C-alpha positions in Angstrom: 42.1 87.2 111.2 44.8 84.7 110.4 47.0 87.5 109.1 46.6 89.5 112.3 47.3 86.5 114.5 50.3 85.4 112.5 51.8 89.0 112.5 51.2 89.2 116.3 52.9 85.9 116.9 55.9 86.8 114.8 56.4 90.4 116.0 55.0 90.6 119.6 57.0 88.8 122.3 54.9 86.9 124.8 55.8 86.0 128.4 54.1 84.4 131.3 52.0 86.5 133.7 54.3 87.9 136.4 57.5 87.6 134.5 58.0 91.3 133.6 59.2 93.4 136.6 57.9 97.0 136.4 60.7 98.2 138.6 63.5 96.9 136.4 66.0 99.5 135.2 69.0 99.8 132.8 71.3 100.0 135.9 70.1 96.6 136.9 70.7 95.3 133.4 74.3 96.5 133.6 74.9 94.9 137.0 73.3 91.7 135.7 75.6 91.6 132.7 78.7 92.3 134.8 77.7 89.4 137.0 77.2 87.1 134.0 80.6 88.1 132.5 82.6 87.6 135.7 80.8 84.2 136.3 81.7 83.1 132.8 85.3 84.1 133.3 85.4 82.3 136.7 84.1 79.1 135.0 86.7 79.4 132.2 89.6 79.3 134.7 88.3 76.3 136.6 85.9 77.8 139.2 88.5 78.6 141.9 87.3 79.2 145.4 89.9 81.9 146.2 91.9 84.5 144.4 91.0 87.8 142.7 88.6 86.5 140.2 86.5 84.7 142.8 86.5 87.7 145.0 85.4 89.9 142.2 82.7 87.4 141.3 81.3 87.4 144.9 81.5 91.2 144.9 79.5 91.6 141.7 77.0 89.0 142.8 76.4 90.7 146.1 76.1 94.1 144.5 73.6 92.8 142.0 71.4 91.1 144.7 71.4 94.2 146.9 70.5 96.4 144.0 67.6 94.1 143.0 66.3 93.9 146.5 66.5 97.7 146.9 64.7 98.3 143.6 61.9 95.9 144.6 61.5 97.4 148.0 61.3 101.0 146.7 58.7 99.9 144.1 56.6 98.2 146.8 56.8 101.3 149.0 55.8 103.6 146.1 52.9 101.2 145.3 51.7 101.2 148.8 51.6 105.0 148.9 49.8 105.2 145.5 47.4 102.5 146.6 46.7 104.4 149.9 46.0 107.6 148.1 43.8 105.8 145.5 41.7 104.0 148.1 41.3 107.1 150.3 39.2 108.7 147.5 36.7 105.8 147.5 33.4 105.5 149.3 32.5 102.2 151.1 31.2 100.4 148.0 34.0 101.6 145.6 36.6 100.9 148.3 35.8 97.2 148.6 35.3 96.9 144.8 38.8 98.3 144.2 40.2 96.2 147.0 38.8 92.9 145.6 40.0 93.8 142.1 43.6 94.4 143.3 44.0 91.6 145.8 41.2 89.0 145.7 40.9 88.2 142.0 44.3 86.6 141.8 43.6 84.3 144.8 40.6 82.6 143.3 41.5 78.9 142.7 40.0 77.0 139.7 36.9 75.0 140.6 37.4 71.2 141.0 33.7 70.5 142.0 30.6 72.1 140.5 27.0 71.0 141.3 28.5 67.8 142.8 30.4 66.9 139.5 34.1 66.5 139.5 36.7 66.9 136.8 37.2 69.4 134.0 35.0 67.6 131.4 32.1 67.2 133.8 32.3 70.9 134.8 32.4 72.0 131.2 29.3 69.9 130.5 27.5 71.5 133.4 28.3 75.0 132.1 27.3 74.0 128.6 23.9 72.7 129.6 23.2 75.7 131.9 24.0 78.4 129.4 22.4 76.5 126.4 19.1 76.5 128.3 19.5 80.2 129.2 19.9 81.4 125.6 16.9 79.6 124.2 14.1 81.8 122.8 10.9 81.9 124.8 8.8 81.1 121.7 9.2 77.8 120.0 10.7 78.0 116.5 11.4 81.7 117.0 14.8 81.4 115.3 13.3 79.8 112.2 10.6 82.4 112.1 13.0 85.3 112.1 15.3 83.5 109.6 12.3 83.1 107.2 11.4 86.8 107.6 14.9 88.0 106.9 15.1 85.8 103.8 11.8 87.1 102.6 12.8 90.7 103.0 16.1 90.2 101.3 14.5 88.4 98.4 11.5 90.6 97.8 12.7 94.0 99.0 16.1 93.9 97.4 14.8 94.8 93.9 13.3 98.1 95.2 16.6 99.3 96.7 18.9 97.9 94.1 19.5 101.2 92.5 20.0 103.0 95.8 23.6 104.0 96.5 25.2 102.2 99.4 27.3 104.5 101.6 31.0 103.5 101.6 33.1 103.0 104.7 36.1 105.1 104.0 39.6 104.5 105.3 40.0 107.8 107.2 36.9 107.0 109.3 38.3 103.6 110.0 41.6 105.0 111.1 39.9 107.4 113.5 37.9 104.6 115.1 40.9 102.3 115.2 42.8 104.9 117.2 40.0 105.2 119.7 40.0 101.5 120.6 40.7 101.0 124.3 43.9 99.0 125.1 44.4 96.3 127.6 41.1 94.5 126.9 40.7 90.7 126.9 41.1 89.0 123.5 38.2 87.4 121.8 37.7 83.8 120.9 40.1 84.2 117.9 42.9 85.7 120.1 42.7 89.1 118.5 43.0 92.1 120.9 42.4 95.8 120.2 46.1 96.4 119.9 46.2 94.2 116.8 43.7 96.7 115.2 45.0 100.0 116.6 48.6 99.3 115.6 47.7 97.7 112.2 48.3 100.9 110.3 47.1 102.0 106.9 47.4 98.6 105.3 45.0 97.0 107.8 42.6 99.9 107.4 42.5 99.3 103.6 41.7 95.6 104.0 39.1 96.3 106.7 37.5 98.9 104.5 37.2 96.4 101.6 35.8 93.8 104.0 33.2 96.0 105.6 32.1 97.5 102.3 31.7 94.0 100.8 29.7 92.9 103.9 27.3 95.9 103.5 27.0 95.6 99.7 26.3 91.9 99.8 24.4 91.7 103.1 26.7 89.0 104.3 28.3 88.4 107.7 31.2 85.9 108.0 30.5 82.9 110.1 33.5 83.6 112.3 31.8 86.9 113.4 28.9 84.9 114.9 31.0 83.0 117.4 31.4 84.2 121.0 32.9 83.1 124.3 31.2 83.0 127.7 33.4 83.7 130.7 31.6 82.8 134.0 32.2 85.3 136.8 31.6 84.9 140.5 28.6 87.0 141.7 28.7 86.0 145.4 30.5 83.7 147.9 31.7 80.6 146.1 29.6 77.5 147.2 30.6 75.3 144.3 27.1 75.8 142.7 26.5 77.0 139.1 24.0 79.6 140.4 26.9 81.4 142.1 28.3 82.6 138.7 26.9 84.9 136.1 
């Protein structure tokens, strides 16, 4: 996991949400560079307010701004047409679901009050208490019971299957499954996304094969695989109560 995270940090550029402009083009790059070059030249000669250099600077700046506005307008117009065609194919339920996904999700502000408690630490404590009570077993000492049963089976039944061949997880199968991973999914608690795996290549497949085969052969699961992350989602109108999330 550390190797994947380190490789991702060193090789994959990261930017803030909303920084990339999908409508940007090489022509705009060229106009931007022309504007930068003429501005640098204008500064080198003392930033005159008249003359040929200043006139050329204003001309490049105006051309760059106009091209940027036109590209953004055309992209919005195209998006509106595509969105209209997309929403026209929906029924009532699917329409509002798609509408909320595109326009409402980004407008949800972080909660400052929950169950009458204020502050981030108090809200985190409320969620912790709520979900810790949900994920408790219905039967007392159920976890210990299942743990003892697993230990008993591993201890007493292992001798009978010791000579049984354990199927190996081969690299070709791993590569096939790595290629089928869906992209654009949220990262886990360790920051690893599906793209780390799908673009890892043969070297990663070899290491994963060794890891999985060792886990199967020794009946062992790393502790990091047992950690998870709970993301509360609104299920109805927000009334600042913990029962409004799921």
